[in-house]
VEXLORO-350402 format. One record per atom (N, C-alpha, C, CB): residue in one letter; atom name; x, y, z. Coordinates in steps of 0.05 Angstrom, whole numbers, always signed. Glycine has a CB too. Layout:
BEGIN
r  a  x  y  z
a  CA  X  Y  Z
...
***
This chain:
BEGIN
r  a  x  y  z
m  N  +16  -23  -2
m  CA  +0  +0  +0
m  C  +18  +25  +0
m  CB  -19  -1  +26
r  N  +38  +25  +17
r  CA  +57  +48  +19
r  C  +71  +53  -9
r  CB  +79  +43  +42
a  N  +77  +31  -20
a  CA  +93  +32  -49
a  C  +74  +44  -69
a  CB  +103  +0  -61
y  N  +49  +36  -67
y  CA  +29  +46  -87
y  C  +25  +76  -80
y  CB  +1  +29  -85
l  N  +22  +84  -57
l  CA  +19  +113  -51
l  C  +43  +128  -58
l  CB  +13  +117  -23
a  N  +66  +118  -55
a  CA  +91  +131  -66
a  C  +92  +136  -94
a  CB  +113  +116  -59
r  N  +82  +114  -110
r  CA  +82  +117  -137
r  C  +61  +140  -146
r  CB  +75  +89  -150
v  N  +39  +138  -133
v  CA  +18  +158  -139
v  C  +28  +186  -135
v  CB  -6  +153  -121
d  N  +40  +190  -110
d  CA  +49  +217  -102
d  C  +71  +225  -122
d  CB  +60  +217  -70
a  N  +88  +206  -132
a  CA  +109  +215  -152
a  C  +96  +226  -177
a  CB  +128  +190  -159
v  N  +74  +209  -186
v  CA  +62  +218  -210
v  C  +47  +244  -207
v  CB  +43  +197  -218
l  N  +37  +249  -185
l  CA  +22  +273  -181
l  C  +43  +298  -182
l  CB  +5  +272  -154
v  N  +65  +293  -166
v  CA  +83  +314  -163
v  C  +96  +322  -193
v  CB  +104  +305  -142
q  N  +100  +299  -207
q  CA  +111  +304  -235
q  C  +91  +318  -252
q  CB  +118  +277  -248
a  N  +67  +311  -248
a  CA  +46  +323  -265
a  C  +43  +354  -259
a  CB  +18  +307  -261
v  N  +43  +358  -233
v  CA  +41  +388  -225
v  C  +65  +404  -236
v  CB  +41  +392  -193
i  N  +89  +391  -233
i  CA  +112  +406  -245
i  C  +111  +410  -275
i  CB  +136  +393  -240
a  N  +103  +389  -290
a  CA  +102  +391  -318
a  C  +82  +412  -326
a  CB  +96  +364  -330
a  N  +56  +412  -312
a  CA  +36  +430  -320
a  C  +45  +457  -314
a  CB  +10  +425  -307
a  N  +57  +463  -291
a  CA  +66  +490  -283
a  C  +85  +500  -302
a  CB  +78  +491  -256
l  N  +105  +485  -312
l  CA  +124  +494  -331
l  C  +114  +499  -358
l  CB  +144  +476  -333
s  N  +96  +482  -367
s  CA  +83  +485  -393
s  C  +64  +509  -392
s  CB  +68  +461  -401
f  N  +50  +515  -370
f  CA  +33  +537  -367
f  C  +49  +563  -368
f  CB  +17  +534  -340
a  N  +74  +564  -356
a  CA  +90  +587  -356
a  C  +102  +591  -383
a  CB  +112  +585  -336
h  N  +109  +571  -397
h  CA  +119  +576  -423
h  C  +99  +586  -445
h  CB  +132  +552  -432
l  N  +76  +577  -443
l  CA  +53  +587  -460
l  C  +48  +614  -452
l  CB  +27  +571  -457
h  N  +47  +620  -427
h  CA  +44  +649  -420
h  C  +64  +668  -431
h  CB  +43  +651  -392
d  N  +89  +660  -427
d  CA  +113  +676  -438
d  C  +110  +677  -469
d  CB  +142  +664  -430
l  N  +105  +658  -484
l  CA  +103  +659  -512
l  C  +81  +677  -521
l  CB  +99  +632  -522
a  N  +58  +673  -508
a  CA  +34  +691  -513
a  C  +42  +721  -509
a  CB  +10  +684  -494
s  N  +54  +726  -486
s  CA  +61  +753  -481
s  C  +81  +765  -499
s  CB  +69  +756  -454
a  N  +101  +750  -509
a  CA  +119  +758  -527
a  C  +107  +763  -555
a  CB  +139  +738  -527
a  N  +83  +749  -560
a  CA  +71  +752  -586
a  C  +52  +774  -585
a  CB  +58  +728  -596
g  N  +52  +790  -565
g  CA  +34  +815  -566
g  C  +8  +811  -548
g  CB  +26  +820  -596
q  N  +5  +787  -537
q  CA  -19  +783  -520
q  C  -13  +788  -491
q  CB  -28  +755  -522
d  N  -18  +816  -483
d  CA  -8  +821  -456
d  C  -30  +819  -437
d  CB  +5  +849  -453
g  N  -26  +823  -411
g  CA  -44  +822  -390
g  C  -61  +795  -386
g  CB  -62  +845  -394
w  N  -85  +797  -383
w  CA  -100  +772  -376
w  C  -103  +755  -401
w  CB  -130  +779  -364
k  N  -98  +767  -425
k  CA  -100  +750  -448
k  C  -76  +731  -449
k  CB  -103  +767  -473
a  N  -53  +737  -441
a  CA  -30  +719  -440
a  C  -36  +694  -421
a  CB  -3  +736  -429
w  N  -50  +700  -399
w  CA  -58  +676  -382
w  C  -77  +660  -393
w  CB  -67  +684  -357
a  N  -96  +670  -410
a  CA  -118  +656  -420
a  C  -107  +634  -442
a  CB  -139  +677  -433
y  N  -84  +640  -454
y  CA  -75  +622  -473
y  C  -68  +592  -461
y  CB  -51  +635  -487
p  N  -52  +592  -441
p  CA  -47  +564  -430
p  C  -72  +550  -420
p  CB  -27  +565  -407
v  N  -92  +565  -408
v  CA  -118  +554  -401
v  C  -131  +541  -423
v  CB  -135  +574  -392
s  N  -132  +554  -447
s  CA  -146  +542  -468
s  C  -131  +517  -481
s  CB  -152  +562  -489
v  N  -104  +518  -480
v  CA  -90  +492  -489
v  C  -97  +471  -471
v  CB  -59  +495  -490
d  N  -95  +474  -446
d  CA  -100  +452  -424
d  C  -131  +443  -427
d  CB  -93  +462  -392
l  N  -149  +460  -431
l  CA  -176  +452  -434
l  C  -180  +434  -459
l  CB  -192  +477  -435
l  N  -166  +442  -481
l  CA  -170  +425  -507
l  C  -157  +398  -502
l  CB  -158  +439  -533
l  N  -134  +398  -488
l  CA  -122  +373  -480
l  C  -140  +353  -463
l  CB  -99  +379  -465
v  N  -154  +367  -445
v  CA  -171  +349  -429
v  C  -197  +339  -446
v  CB  -180  +363  -402
a  N  -207  +358  -460
a  CA  -229  +348  -479
a  C  -223  +327  -496
a  CB  -238  +368  -494
a  N  -196  +327  -508
a  CA  -190  +307  -529
a  C  -182  +281  -512
a  CB  -165  +317  -551
w  N  -172  +281  -486
w  CA  -168  +259  -471
w  C  -195  +245  -463
w  CB  -152  +267  -449
k  N  -212  +260  -458
k  CA  -239  +250  -450
k  C  -250  +234  -473
k  CB  -259  +273  -441
r  N  -250  +248  -497
r  CA  -259  +232  -519
r  C  -244  +207  -524
r  CB  -260  +249  -544
l  N  -218  +208  -521
l  CA  -203  +182  -525
l  C  -211  +160  -505
l  CB  -173  +188  -523
r  N  -216  +170  -478
r  CA  -225  +152  -458
r  C  -253  +142  -462
r  CB  -225  +164  -432
s  N  -268  +156  -477
s  CA  -297  +146  -482
s  C  -297  +120  -500
s  CB  -315  +169  -496
g  N  -273  +116  -516
g  CA  -277  +95  -534
g  C  -291  +96  -561
g  CB  -288  +78  -521
a  N  -301  +120  -567
a  CA  -315  +125  -592
a  C  -302  +148  -605
a  CB  -345  +130  -588
s  N  -301  +149  -630
s  CA  -292  +171  -648
s  C  -265  +179  -639
s  CB  -311  +195  -647
k  N  -246  +160  -639
k  CA  -218  +164  -630
k  C  -203  +180  -649
k  CB  -204  +139  -626
a  N  -210  +181  -674
a  CA  -198  +196  -695
a  C  -197  +223  -688
a  CB  -211  +192  -719
a  N  -220  +232  -680
a  CA  -225  +262  -674
a  C  -209  +267  -648
a  CB  -257  +268  -671
g  N  -211  +251  -630
g  CA  -197  +254  -603
g  C  -166  +256  -608
g  CB  -203  +228  -584
w  N  -156  +237  -623
w  CA  -125  +239  -630
w  C  -118  +264  -646
w  CB  -115  +212  -648
c  N  -134  +271  -664
c  CA  -129  +296  -680
c  C  -124  +319  -661
c  CB  -153  +303  -699
w  N  -146  +326  -644
w  CA  -145  +350  -629
w  C  -126  +347  -604
w  CB  -172  +358  -622
f  N  -118  +323  -597
f  CA  -99  +318  -577
f  C  -73  +324  -586
f  CB  -99  +293  -568
v  N  -65  +316  -612
v  CA  -39  +322  -625
v  C  -39  +353  -629
v  CB  -35  +306  -654
v  N  -59  +367  -636
v  CA  -59  +395  -640
v  C  -51  +409  -615
v  CB  -84  +404  -649
a  N  -64  +402  -592
a  CA  -61  +414  -566
a  C  -33  +409  -557
a  CB  -83  +404  -545
l  N  -24  +383  -562
l  CA  +1  +377  -551
l  C  +22  +391  -566
l  CB  +5  +347  -551
a  N  +20  +395  -594
a  CA  +38  +410  -610
a  C  +41  +440  -601
a  CB  +28  +408  -639
a  N  +17  +450  -594
a  CA  +19  +480  -582
a  C  +35  +481  -555
a  CB  -10  +492  -575
s  N  +30  +460  -540
s  CA  +42  +459  -512
s  C  +74  +456  -516
s  CB  +28  +433  -494
l  N  +81  +436  -534
l  CA  +109  +428  -539
l  C  +123  +451  -554
l  CB  +110  +400  -556
g  N  +110  +463  -572
g  CA  +120  +486  -586
g  C  +126  +509  -570
g  CB  +101  +495  -606
a  N  +110  +514  -550
a  CA  +117  +536  -529
a  C  +141  +529  -512
a  CB  +92  +541  -510
n  N  +142  +505  -505
n  CA  +164  +495  -489
n  C  +191  +498  -503
n  CB  +159  +465  -482
v  N  +192  +490  -530
v  CA  +216  +492  -545
v  C  +222  +521  -551
v  CB  +213  +475  -570
a  N  +202  +535  -558
a  CA  +208  +563  -567
a  C  +219  +581  -546
a  CB  +183  +576  -579
t  N  +211  +575  -519
t  CA  +220  +591  -497
t  C  +245  +578  -484
t  CB  +196  +595  -476
a  N  +256  +557  -497
a  CA  +281  +545  -486
a  C  +307  +558  -499
a  CB  +281  +514  -493
g  N  +304  +584  -508
g  CA  +328  +596  -520
g  C  +331  +595  -548
g  CB  +350  +585  -510
l  N  +313  +578  -565
l  CA  +316  +577  -591
l  C  +302  +600  -605
l  CB  +307  +553  -599
l  N  +284  +616  -591
l  CA  +271  +637  -602
l  C  +276  +663  -589
l  CB  +244  +631  -601
d  N  +280  +685  -603
d  CA  +286  +711  -588
d  C  +259  +721  -581
d  CB  +302  +733  -606
l  N  +251  +720  -557
l  CA  +225  +730  -548
l  C  +221  +760  -552
l  CB  +221  +723  -520
g  N  +245  +776  -555
g  CA  +243  +804  -558
g  C  +239  +810  -586
g  CB  +266  +818  -548
n  N  +239  +792  -605
n  CA  +235  +795  -634
n  C  +221  +772  -646
n  CB  +260  +798  -648
v  N  +195  +768  -639
v  CA  +178  +745  -647
v  C  +173  +749  -675
v  CB  +152  +741  -631
p  N  +176  +728  -695
p  CA  +170  +733  -722
p  C  +140  +736  -727
p  CB  +181  +711  -737
d  N  +132  +745  -750
d  CA  +104  +753  -757
d  C  +87  +726  -756
d  CB  +101  +769  -788
w  N  +98  +705  -767
w  CA  +83  +682  -771
w  C  +75  +670  -744
w  CB  +96  +663  -787
l  N  +93  +673  -725
l  CA  +87  +663  -699
l  C  +65  +680  -683
l  CB  +115  +663  -682
r  N  +65  +705  -690
r  CA  +45  +724  -680
r  C  +17  +717  -692
r  CB  +53  +753  -688
i  N  +18  +709  -715
i  CA  -8  +700  -730
i  C  -17  +675  -716
i  CB  -5  +695  -763
l  N  -1  +655  -713
l  CA  -9  +631  -701
l  C  -19  +635  -674
l  CB  +12  +612  -700
v  N  -7  +653  -657
v  CA  -16  +658  -630
v  C  -43  +672  -630
v  CB  +5  +674  -616
a  N  -46  +689  -648
a  CA  -71  +706  -651
a  C  -93  +689  -659
a  CB  -68  +729  -671
g  N  -89  +669  -676
g  CA  -110  +651  -686
g  C  -115  +627  -670
g  CB  -103  +643  -713
w  N  -101  +623  -647
w  CA  -105  +599  -632
w  C  -131  +598  -619
w  CB  -84  +595  -613
p  N  -141  +620  -605
p  CA  -166  +620  -594
p  C  -190  +606  -611
p  CB  -173  +647  -588
a  N  -190  +616  -636
a  CA  -211  +604  -655
a  C  -208  +574  -658
a  CB  -208  +617  -683
v  N  -182  +566  -661
v  CA  -178  +538  -665
v  C  -184  +521  -640
v  CB  -152  +533  -676
a  N  -177  +530  -618
a  CA  -183  +518  -592
a  C  -214  +516  -588
a  CB  -170  +535  -568
f  N  -228  +538  -595
f  CA  -257  +538  -592
f  C  -271  +518  -611
f  CB  -268  +566  -597
l  N  -259  +516  -635
l  CA  -270  +496  -657
l  C  -267  +469  -644
l  CB  -252  +498  -686
g  N  -241  +463  -637
g  CA  -235  +435  -627
g  C  -253  +429  -601
g  CB  -203  +432  -620
g  N  -255  +450  -584
g  CA  -271  +441  -559
g  C  -300  +436  -565
g  CB  -269  +462  -536
t  N  -311  +452  -584
t  CA  -339  +448  -591
t  C  -345  +423  -603
t  CB  -349  +469  -609
l  N  -327  +413  -623
l  CA  -331  +389  -637
l  C  -325  +366  -619
l  CB  -313  +389  -660
l  N  -310  +365  -600
l  CA  -305  +345  -582
l  C  -329  +342  -560
l  CB  -277  +351  -569
a  N  -339  +367  -553
a  CA  -358  +367  -528
a  C  -386  +362  -538
a  CB  -356  +394  -511
h  N  -392  +372  -565
h  CA  -419  +374  -572
h  C  -425  +357  -595
h  CB  -426  +403  -578
t  N  -409  +339  -607
t  CA  -412  +322  -627
t  C  -415  +294  -617
t  CB  -390  +324  -645
a  N  -438  +282  -625
a  CA  -446  +254  -614
a  C  -426  +235  -627
a  CB  -478  +246  -622
p  N  -414  +216  -610
p  CA  -396  +196  -623
p  C  -411  +180  -644
p  CB  -385  +177  -602
a  N  -395  +169  -664
a  CA  -407  +153  -683
a  C  -424  +129  -674
a  CB  -386  +145  -699
a  N  -416  +119  -653
a  CA  -429  +94  -642
a  C  -458  +100  -634
a  CB  -413  +82  -618
e  N  -460  +124  -620
e  CA  -487  +133  -612
e  C  -505  +138  -637
e  CB  -486  +159  -593
i  N  -495  +151  -659
i  CA  -511  +157  -680
i  C  -520  +131  -694
i  CB  -496  +176  -699
a  N  -499  +112  -697
a  CA  -505  +87  -709
a  C  -528  +72  -694
a  CB  -480  +70  -711
s  N  -526  +71  -668
s  CA  -548  +58  -654
s  C  -574  +70  -655
s  CB  -542  +56  -629
a  N  -574  +96  -657
a  CA  -600  +113  -657
a  C  -612  +105  -685
a  CB  -594  +147  -654
s  N  -597  +103  -708
s  CA  -608  +98  -736
s  C  -613  +70  -738
s  CB  -589  +107  -759
v  N  -604  +50  -725
v  CA  -609  +23  -732
v  C  -636  +16  -720
v  CB  -586  +5  -722
e  N  -644  +25  -697
e  CA  -670  +19  -685
e  C  -692  +27  -703
e  CB  -673  +33  -658
p  N  -695  +50  -715
p  CA  -719  +54  -734
p  C  -719  +37  -759
p  CB  -720  +84  -744
a  N  -693  +32  -768
a  CA  -691  +15  -791
a  C  -702  -14  -786
a  CB  -662  +14  -799
e  N  -693  -23  -764
e  CA  -701  -48  -756
e  C  -733  -51  -753
e  CB  -686  -53  -730
a  N  -746  -29  -741
a  CA  -774  -29  -739
a  C  -789  -30  -767
a  CB  -782  -5  -723
v  N  -777  -12  -786
v  CA  -788  -12  -815
v  C  -785  -39  -826
v  CB  -773  +10  -833
s  N  -760  -49  -825
s  CA  -757  -77  -836
s  C  -777  -96  -827
s  CB  -730  -89  -829
a  N  -784  -96  -802
a  CA  -801  -117  -790
a  C  -831  -112  -799
a  CB  -799  -116  -759
l  N  -838  -84  -803
l  CA  -864  -79  -816
l  C  -865  -85  -845
l  CB  -872  -50  -812
a  N  -842  -84  -857
a  CA  -843  -87  -886
a  C  -846  -114  -896
a  CB  -821  -75  -897
e  N  -842  -134  -878
e  CA  -843  -161  -885
e  C  -874  -172  -888
e  CB  -827  -176  -863
p  N  -882  -176  -910
p  CA  -912  -183  -914
p  C  -915  -212  -903
p  CB  -922  -182  -946
e  N  -938  -219  -895
e  CA  -946  -244  -885
e  C  -951  -263  -910
e  CB  -971  -240  -867
t  N  -939  -285  -913
t  CA  -945  -305  -936
t  C  -971  -316  -931
t  CB  -925  -328  -938
a  N  -986  -322  -952
a  CA  -1011  -334  -952
a  C  -1012  -356  -973
a  CB  -1032  -314  -956
g  N  -1025  -377  -971
g  CA  -1028  -399  -988
g  C  -1048  -390  -1012
g  CB  -1039  -424  -970
p  N  -1047  -406  -1032
p  CA  -1063  -399  -1056
p  C  -1092  -405  -1050
p  CB  -1053  -416  -1082
p  N  -1110  -390  -1061
p  CA  -1141  -393  -1056
p  C  -1149  -421  -1065
p  CB  -1159  -371  -1072
a  N  -1166  -432  -1049
a  CA  -1176  -458  -1056
a  C  -1195  -459  -1079
a  CB  -1190  -470  -1034
d  N  -1212  -438  -1080
d  CA  -1231  -435  -1103
d  C  -1223  -412  -1120
d  CB  -1260  -432  -1094
s  N  -1241  -409  -1142
s  CA  -1233  -387  -1162
s  C  -1248  -361  -1154
s  CB  -1241  -396  -1193
e  N  -1258  -360  -1126
e  CA  -1271  -338  -1118
e  C  -1251  -314  -1116
e  CB  -1284  -344  -1092
p  N  -1258  -289  -1120
p  CA  -1241  -267  -1117
p  C  -1230  -267  -1088
p  CB  -1256  -243  -1123
e  N  -1206  -257  -1087
e  CA  -1194  -253  -1061
e  C  -1206  -233  -1044
e  CB  -1168  -248  -1063
p  N  -1209  -237  -1018
p  CA  -1219  -215  -1004
p  C  -1200  -192  -1003
p  CB  -1226  -223  -976
k  N  -1213  -167  -999
k  CA  -1195  -143  -998
k  C  -1180  -144  -971
k  CB  -1212  -116  -1000
q  N  -1154  -139  -976
q  CA  -1134  -139  -953
q  C  -1139  -113  -936
q  CB  -1103  -139  -963
p  N  -1140  -120  -907
p  CA  -1144  -96  -890
p  C  -1122  -78  -893
p  CB  -1148  -103  -861
a  N  -1125  -53  -884
a  CA  -1102  -34  -885
a  C  -1082  -41  -863
a  CB  -1112  -4  -883
p  N  -1057  -40  -870
p  CA  -1038  -47  -852
p  C  -1035  -29  -826
p  CB  -1013  -48  -866
h  N  -1028  -41  -804
h  CA  -1027  -23  -779
h  C  -1002  -8  -782
h  CB  -1027  -40  -750
v  N  -1005  +17  -774
v  CA  -981  +38  -775
v  C  -975  +46  -747
v  CB  -989  +65  -792
p  N  -953  +40  -739
p  CA  -947  +50  -711
p  C  -943  +81  -710
p  CB  -920  +36  -700
a  N  -951  +92  -688
a  CA  -948  +121  -684
a  C  -921  +132  -688
a  CB  -957  +128  -658
a  N  -901  +115  -679
a  CA  -872  +126  -682
a  C  -865  +128  -711
a  CB  -851  +107  -667
l  N  -877  +107  -727
l  CA  -867  +109  -758
l  C  -883  +132  -768
l  CB  -873  +81  -776
v  N  -908  +139  -762
v  CA  -921  +163  -773
v  C  -908  +189  -764
v  CB  -949  +163  -765
n  N  -897  +190  -740
n  CA  -882  +216  -731
n  C  -856  +217  -750
n  CB  -872  +215  -697
h  N  -843  +196  -754
h  CA  -818  +196  -769
h  C  -825  +205  -800
h  CB  -804  +166  -769
a  N  -848  +194  -809
a  CA  -855  +201  -836
a  C  -863  +231  -835
a  CB  -878  +184  -847
r  N  -876  +240  -815
r  CA  -884  +267  -816
r  C  -860  +286  -816
r  CB  -902  +273  -793
k  N  -837  +279  -803
k  CA  -813  +294  -803
k  C  -801  +294  -831
k  CB  -794  +282  -783
l  N  -802  +271  -845
l  CA  -792  +270  -873
l  C  -808  +288  -890
l  CB  -793  +241  -883
a  N  -836  +289  -886
a  CA  -852  +305  -903
a  C  -849  +335  -897
a  CB  -881  +297  -898
d  N  -845  +343  -873
d  CA  -839  +371  -866
d  C  -812  +378  -880
d  CB  -838  +375  -835
d  N  -791  +361  -879
d  CA  -767  +368  -890
d  C  -769  +371  -920
d  CB  -747  +348  -882
h  N  -784  +353  -932
h  CA  -788  +353  -963
h  C  -803  +379  -970
h  CB  -806  +325  -974
r  N  -825  +387  -955
r  CA  -837  +411  -962
r  C  -820  +436  -958
r  CB  -860  +412  -947
a  N  -802  +436  -938
a  CA  -786  +457  -932
a  C  -763  +461  -956
a  CB  -774  +452  -905
r  N  -756  +439  -966
r  CA  -734  +438  -987
r  C  -745  +444  -1015
r  CB  -720  +409  -988
t  N  -771  +433  -1021
t  CA  -781  +435  -1049
t  C  -805  +454  -1049
t  CB  -789  +406  -1060
g  N  -819  +459  -1027
g  CA  -842  +477  -1030
g  C  -867  +460  -1036
g  CB  -837  +496  -1053
s  N  -866  +436  -1039
s  CA  -890  +421  -1046
s  C  -892  +395  -1028
s  CB  -890  +413  -1078
p  N  -917  +385  -1022
p  CA  -919  +363  -1005
p  C  -906  +337  -1016
p  CB  -948  +358  -1000
i  N  -896  +319  -998
i  CA  -885  +294  -1008
i  C  -907  +276  -1019
i  CB  -870  +280  -986
d  N  -898  +263  -1043
d  CA  -915  +244  -1054
d  C  -911  +216  -1044
d  CB  -914  +245  -1081
p  N  -929  +195  -1047
p  CA  -926  +171  -1034
p  C  -902  +155  -1045
p  CB  -951  +156  -1037
d  N  -894  +159  -1071
d  CA  -871  +144  -1080
d  C  -846  +154  -1068
d  CB  -869  +144  -1111
t  N  -845  +181  -1065
t  CA  -819  +191  -1052
t  C  -819  +184  -1023
t  CB  -817  +222  -1054
l  N  -842  +184  -1008
l  CA  -846  +175  -982
l  C  -838  +144  -976
l  CB  -873  +180  -977
r  N  -846  +129  -999
r  CA  -841  +100  -996
r  C  -809  +96  -1000
r  CB  -858  +82  -1018
a  N  -797  +111  -1018
a  CA  -769  +109  -1023
a  C  -751  +118  -997
a  CB  -761  +126  -1048
r  N  -761  +140  -987
r  CA  -746  +149  -961
r  C  -749  +129  -938
r  CB  -757  +178  -951
l  N  -774  +118  -935
l  CA  -777  +99  -913
l  C  -768  +71  -918
l  CB  -805  +99  -904
g  N  -767  +62  -944
g  CA  -761  +36  -949
g  C  -780  +17  -942
g  CB  -738  +30  -938
v  N  -807  +22  -949
v  CA  -827  +5  -939
v  C  -846  -1  -965
v  CB  -844  +19  -913
p  N  -862  -20  -965
p  CA  -878  -28  -989
p  C  -899  -6  -995
p  CB  -893  -56  -983
a  N  -908  -8  -1019
a  CA  -927  +13  -1025
a  C  -952  +14  -1011
a  CB  -932  +13  -1053
p  N  -965  -8  -1003
p  CA  -989  -5  -985
p  C  -985  +8  -958
p  CB  -1001  -32  -981
l  N  -963  +1  -947
l  CA  -955  +12  -921
l  C  -949  +42  -926
l  CB  -929  -3  -909
a  N  -935  +51  -949
a  CA  -931  +80  -953
a  C  -956  +91  -958
a  CB  -913  +85  -976
d  N  -976  +80  -972
d  CA  -1001  +95  -976
d  C  -1015  +98  -950
d  CB  -1020  +81  -996
a  N  -1014  +80  -933
a  CA  -1027  +82  -906
a  C  -1016  +104  -889
a  CB  -1024  +55  -891
i  N  -989  +105  -893
i  CA  -976  +126  -875
i  C  -982  +154  -885
i  CB  -944  +122  -874
a  N  -984  +156  -916
a  CA  -988  +182  -927
a  C  -1017  +191  -922
a  CB  -982  +181  -958
s  N  -1036  +174  -919
s  CA  -1062  +181  -911
s  C  -1066  +190  -884
s  CB  -1077  +160  -915
r  N  -1046  +188  -867
r  CA  -1047  +198  -839
r  C  -1030  +221  -836
r  CB  -1039  +177  -820
l  N  -1016  +230  -856
l  CA  -1000  +255  -852
l  C  -1019  +281  -855
l  CB  -976  +256  -874
***
């Protein structure tokens, strides 16, 4: 137990030291690039927040490509500041391209944080789209019936049962079609969008 606590304490101390040094380097670079006052302190905060958001996306196990992309971007910003302030760059005469990068960083960090925090992972989107498709597939399978015994005309088939959830989904498609084309959706287009047989599409269209 003591050995475990010692390892944890060592990791925490190392993390605090690394974070403090990186924070100071980012502040110094932003200040040298013309971002004085509170703005210079905001830059390291934005880099650290983007790193945290990317790490959370990686830990979630979904959409790892986006997580790795923004993690590398934030890590490059942090490492770049560490290297630049290590004596390889004259902080009294910062080049114009670096000033442009520093000035444009807030927009990049905002874009990355928004995409990571407010974009649903691909697994959630796939699971949400599979359930309606499975319901439509189940409804689309017609019941098989044997051949008539006599030459009498076949009785009229009753109208298929249409679940309310499918009607609501079709109503959204119809509203979207009207908004894009300015005209109501026709049964053939509705059938193609839903992937259901014509009788079921007609029954749904009659309830819109």
